C-alpha positions as CSV (number, residue, x, y, z in Angstrom):
1,M,-20.7,-108.8,0.4
2,R,-18.5,-111.6,1.2
3,E,-16.2,-109.2,3.1
4,D,-19.2,-107.9,5.0
5,I,-20.1,-111.4,6.1
6,R,-16.6,-112.2,7.2
7,R,-16.6,-109.0,9.0
8,I,-19.7,-109.9,10.9
9,Q,-18.3,-113.4,11.6
10,E,-15.0,-111.9,13.2
11,L,-17.0,-109.5,15.2
12,M,-19.4,-112.2,16.5
13,E,-16.3,-114.3,17.3
14,R,-14.6,-111.3,19.0
15,E,-17.5,-111.1,21.2
16,G,-17.2,-114.6,22.4
17,Y,-19.8,-116.3,20.0
18,V,-18.2,-119.1,18.0
19,T,-20.1,-119.1,14.9
20,D,-19.8,-120.3,11.2
21,R,-20.5,-118.8,7.7
22,A,-24.2,-119.8,7.7
23,V,-25.0,-117.9,10.9
24,A,-22.8,-114.9,10.0
25,T,-24.8,-114.7,6.4
26,S,-28.1,-115.2,8.2
27,V,-27.2,-112.2,10.6
28,Y,-25.9,-110.1,7.7
29,L,-28.9,-110.5,5.8
30,A,-31.4,-109.9,8.4
31,T,-29.5,-106.6,9.1
32,S,-29.0,-105.5,5.6
33,L,-32.6,-106.3,4.4
34,G,-34.2,-105.0,7.6
35,K,-36.0,-108.5,8.1
36,P,-36.8,-110.3,11.4
37,L,-34.4,-113.6,11.8
38,L,-36.1,-116.5,13.1
39,V,-33.8,-118.8,14.8
40,E,-35.0,-122.4,15.6
41,G,-33.1,-125.3,17.2
42,H,-32.6,-127.6,20.3
43,P,-32.6,-126.0,23.8
44,G,-29.4,-124.6,24.8
45,V,-27.4,-124.4,21.5
46,G,-27.2,-120.6,21.4
47,K,-30.2,-119.1,19.7
48,T,-30.7,-116.1,22.3
49,D,-27.0,-115.6,22.4
50,I,-27.2,-114.3,18.6
51,A,-29.4,-111.5,19.7
52,K,-27.3,-110.5,22.7
53,V,-24.1,-110.7,20.6
54,L,-25.8,-108.9,17.7
55,A,-26.6,-105.9,20.1
56,R,-22.9,-105.7,21.1
57,V,-21.7,-105.8,17.5
58,L,-24.3,-103.1,16.4
59,D,-23.5,-101.1,19.7
60,G,-27.3,-101.1,20.4
61,D,-29.3,-101.8,23.4
62,L,-31.0,-105.3,23.7
63,I,-34.6,-105.2,24.4
64,R,-36.0,-108.8,25.3
65,L,-39.6,-110.1,25.3
66,Q,-39.6,-113.4,27.0
67,C,-42.8,-115.3,25.7
68,Y,-44.8,-117.5,27.7
69,E,-48.1,-119.3,27.6
70,G,-50.9,-116.8,28.2
71,L,-48.9,-113.7,27.1
72,D,-51.2,-111.0,25.8
73,A,-50.7,-107.7,23.7
74,T,-51.0,-105.6,26.8
75,T,-48.3,-107.3,28.7
76,A,-45.9,-107.2,25.7
77,L,-46.9,-103.4,24.4
78,Y,-48.0,-101.2,27.1
79,E,-50.1,-100.8,30.5
80,W,-51.1,-97.9,32.2
81,N,-49.6,-96.8,35.4
82,Y,-52.9,-97.0,37.4
83,P,-51.4,-96.2,41.0
84,K,-49.7,-93.0,39.6
85,Q,-52.9,-92.1,37.9
86,L,-55.2,-92.6,41.0
87,L,-52.5,-90.4,42.9
88,H,-52.8,-87.9,40.3
89,I,-56.6,-87.8,40.2
90,K,-56.6,-87.7,44.0
91,L,-54.2,-84.7,44.0
92,D,-56.1,-82.8,41.2
93,E,-59.8,-83.5,42.4
94,H,-60.0,-79.8,43.6
95,S,-58.7,-78.5,40.4
96,A,-60.8,-75.9,38.5
97,R,-59.5,-77.3,35.2
98,P,-62.2,-79.0,33.0
99,V,-62.8,-82.8,33.3
100,D,-61.7,-83.5,29.7
101,Q,-58.4,-81.9,30.3
102,R,-57.7,-83.9,33.6
103,E,-58.6,-87.1,31.7
104,A,-56.1,-86.1,28.9
105,D,-53.4,-85.6,31.6
106,I,-53.8,-89.2,33.1
107,F,-53.8,-91.0,29.8
108,S,-50.8,-89.1,28.5
109,E,-47.2,-90.8,28.0
110,A,-46.1,-89.7,31.5
111,F,-48.6,-92.3,32.9
112,L,-47.5,-95.0,30.2
113,L,-45.7,-98.1,31.2
114,K,-43.7,-99.2,28.0
115,R,-43.2,-102.9,27.8
116,P,-40.6,-104.5,25.3
117,L,-42.5,-104.1,22.1
118,L,-43.3,-100.4,22.6
119,Q,-39.9,-99.6,24.0
120,A,-38.4,-101.1,20.7
121,I,-40.7,-98.9,18.7
122,T,-40.1,-95.7,20.6
123,H,-36.5,-96.3,21.3
124,Q,-34.3,-93.2,20.8
125,G,-30.8,-93.3,19.5
126,R,-29.0,-96.2,17.7
127,P,-31.5,-99.1,16.7
128,P,-32.0,-101.6,19.3
129,V,-32.0,-105.4,18.9
130,L,-35.5,-106.7,19.7
131,L,-35.4,-110.3,21.0
132,I,-38.5,-112.2,20.9
133,D,-37.6,-115.2,23.0
134,E,-39.1,-118.6,22.7
135,V,-41.9,-117.5,20.5
136,D,-43.3,-120.9,20.4
137,R,-44.5,-120.6,24.0
138,A,-47.0,-117.9,23.2
139,D,-50.3,-118.8,21.6
140,E,-51.7,-118.4,18.2
141,E,-53.5,-115.0,19.1
142,F,-50.5,-113.3,20.3
143,E,-48.6,-114.6,17.3
144,A,-51.1,-113.0,14.9
145,F,-50.9,-109.8,17.0
146,L,-47.1,-109.9,16.5
147,L,-47.4,-110.2,12.7
148,E,-49.1,-106.5,12.6
149,V,-46.2,-105.1,14.8
150,L,-43.6,-106.8,12.7
151,S,-45.0,-105.7,9.6
152,D,-45.4,-101.9,10.0
153,F,-43.5,-101.2,13.4
154,Q,-46.4,-99.1,14.5
155,V,-49.0,-99.7,17.3
156,S,-52.3,-97.8,18.0
157,I,-53.0,-96.6,21.5
158,P,-56.5,-95.5,21.8
159,E,-55.8,-92.6,24.2
160,V,-52.6,-91.6,22.7
161,G,-52.9,-92.4,18.8
162,T,-50.6,-94.3,16.5
163,V,-47.0,-94.6,17.5
164,R,-44.5,-95.4,14.8
165,A,-40.9,-96.4,14.7
166,A,-38.6,-93.8,13.7
167,Q,-36.1,-96.5,13.0
168,K,-36.6,-100.1,12.8
169,P,-34.9,-102.3,15.3
170,A,-33.3,-105.3,14.4
171,V,-35.5,-108.3,15.4
172,V,-34.3,-111.8,16.3
173,L,-37.1,-114.5,17.2
174,T,-36.3,-117.9,18.8
175,S,-38.0,-121.0,18.9
176,N,-37.5,-124.4,20.5
177,R,-40.4,-125.8,18.3
178,S,-42.7,-126.8,21.0
179,R,-45.4,-126.2,18.7
180,D,-45.6,-125.2,14.9
181,L,-45.4,-121.6,14.0
182,S,-47.7,-120.1,11.4
183,D,-46.8,-119.8,7.7
184,A,-47.6,-116.3,8.2
185,L,-45.0,-115.6,10.6
186,R,-42.2,-117.7,9.0
187,R,-42.7,-115.9,5.5
188,R,-42.0,-112.6,7.3
189,C,-38.8,-113.8,8.5
190,L,-35.4,-115.1,7.4
191,Y,-34.9,-118.5,8.8
192,L,-32.0,-120.0,10.7
193,W,-31.7,-123.6,12.1
194,I,-29.1,-124.1,14.7
195,D,-28.1,-127.9,15.4
196,Y,-25.9,-129.4,18.0
197,P,-22.4,-128.5,17.2
198,T,-19.7,-130.9,15.9
199,L,-17.1,-131.9,18.2
200,D,-14.5,-129.5,16.7
201,K,-17.0,-126.6,17.0
202,E,-18.0,-127.5,20.7
203,L,-14.4,-127.8,21.5
204,R,-14.1,-124.2,20.2
205,I,-16.9,-122.9,22.0
206,V,-15.9,-124.4,25.6
207,R,-12.2,-123.3,25.1
208,A,-13.3,-119.7,24.3
209,R,-16.0,-119.4,27.1
210,V,-14.3,-121.4,29.9
211,P,-11.1,-119.9,30.9
212,G,-8.8,-122.1,32.8
213,L,-10.0,-125.4,31.4
214,P,-7.1,-127.8,30.8
215,E,-7.0,-129.0,27.2
216,R,-7.1,-132.7,28.0
217,L,-10.2,-132.0,30.0
218,A,-11.8,-129.8,27.3
219,L,-11.5,-132.6,24.8
220,E,-12.7,-135.2,27.2
221,L,-15.8,-133.1,28.2
222,T,-16.8,-132.3,24.7
223,T,-16.3,-135.9,23.6
224,F,-18.4,-137.1,26.5
225,M,-21.2,-134.6,25.5
226,Q,-21.3,-135.5,22.0
227,S,-21.7,-139.3,23.1
228,L,-24.7,-138.2,25.5
229,R,-26.4,-136.7,22.6
230,R,-26.5,-140.1,20.6
231,M,-28.2,-141.7,23.6
232,K,-32.2,-141.7,24.1
233,L,-32.5,-139.1,26.7
234,Q,-35.6,-137.3,27.9
235,K,-33.8,-134.0,27.9
236,T,-30.6,-133.8,25.8
237,P,-28.1,-131.5,27.0
238,G,-27.0,-128.7,24.9
239,V,-24.1,-126.4,24.7
240,A,-25.3,-124.4,27.6
241,E,-24.9,-127.6,29.8
242,S,-21.5,-128.3,28.4
243,L,-20.4,-124.7,29.7
244,D,-22.0,-125.2,33.0
245,W,-20.4,-128.5,33.5
246,A,-16.9,-126.9,32.2
247,A,-17.1,-124.0,34.5
248,A,-17.9,-126.4,37.4
249,L,-14.9,-128.7,36.7
250,V,-12.6,-125.7,36.6
251,S,-13.9,-124.8,40.0
252,L,-13.2,-128.2,41.3
253,H,-9.6,-127.9,40.0
254,A,-10.2,-131.1,37.8
255,S,-7.6,-132.1,35.2
256,H,-9.4,-135.1,33.6
257,L,-12.5,-137.1,33.8
258,D,-13.0,-140.3,35.8
259,A,-16.2,-142.1,36.7
260,A,-16.5,-140.7,40.2
261,L,-16.1,-137.1,39.1
262,V,-18.7,-137.6,36.3
263,Q,-21.1,-139.2,38.7
264,E,-20.7,-136.3,41.4
265,T,-21.4,-133.7,38.8
266,L,-24.1,-135.1,36.8
267,G,-26.6,-132.5,37.7
268,C,-24.5,-129.9,35.9
269,F,-25.7,-131.2,32.6
270,L,-28.5,-133.6,33.1
271,K,-31.9,-132.2,34.3
272,D,-34.2,-135.3,34.4
273,E,-34.4,-138.1,37.0
274,A,-34.6,-140.8,34.4
275,D,-31.6,-139.7,32.4
276,L,-29.6,-139.5,35.8
277,R,-30.5,-142.9,36.7
278,A,-29.5,-144.3,33.1
279,L,-26.2,-142.7,32.9
280,S,-25.3,-143.6,36.7
281,A,-26.0,-147.2,35.7
282,R,-23.7,-146.9,32.7
283,L,-21.1,-145.6,34.8
284,A,-21.5,-148.1,37.6
285,A,-21.2,-150.6,34.7
286,G,-17.7,-149.3,34.0
287,E,-18.8,-147.5,30.4
288,L,-17.0,-144.3,31.0
289,A,-14.3,-145.1,28.6
290,A,-16.9,-146.0,25.8
291,L,-18.9,-142.7,26.5
292,A,-15.5,-140.6,26.6
293,S,-14.3,-142.1,23.2
294,P,-15.2,-140.4,19.9
295,L,-17.3,-143.5,18.9
296,G,-19.2,-143.2,22.1
């Protein structure tokens, strides 16, 4: 088993996802036990990337359901292609066939628009990876519906019948903890918490994901971001913002950080006006050296 976990970690690293033993173990257990993996953590720490990398490691398709407030079962599961049905009815209105046969035609699979959950259940070939992204943004009613799907991987379509998965997809759910998820959903999942990375891990991530970044600049940037996360900000920047900023600095051919460069590129990693003002004030006061030191 230890060899399998190490292999998972190596494969994820090979796909550009800098990971650790805890993440690799969670991914291994989720795939070997056939259980959904619930990944929680701060925004921008790489939760969604776990599903993307897992799909590449397993050589399967990634099917993504992006959750939002008001998402309902129909949108996530299936809809009927009404324009196509109406066209078929119009073309078939002079047919001599019985009405019940014509009705059966327009409520057949040919007129079914499969949304992510049904796509995952009916997928052919290698099992896909189903990413249910930001599940905390959906409401409790949708969460209850999701429990049924994740329990049996089957759905009932009144006009078609029960559709069962021939093979279970690997399932990854992510949450930014904007609301508490139910205990029932948590019990059905393995759980993984991803925190902000340490300095060493973030440095490895930036080196791996941003080619051409000078070594000195990589260290200065990651140290600076670590210091920012110790400040009381409205929107703390995650690793995603570190990568955006690093790519921007490479594009600008920068070799090191200075106050002017940081000031000009604040929008790469800060996304709140109050945070911009607070950091601008500290830069104007000559505090860049303190922010760019390991002690912050």
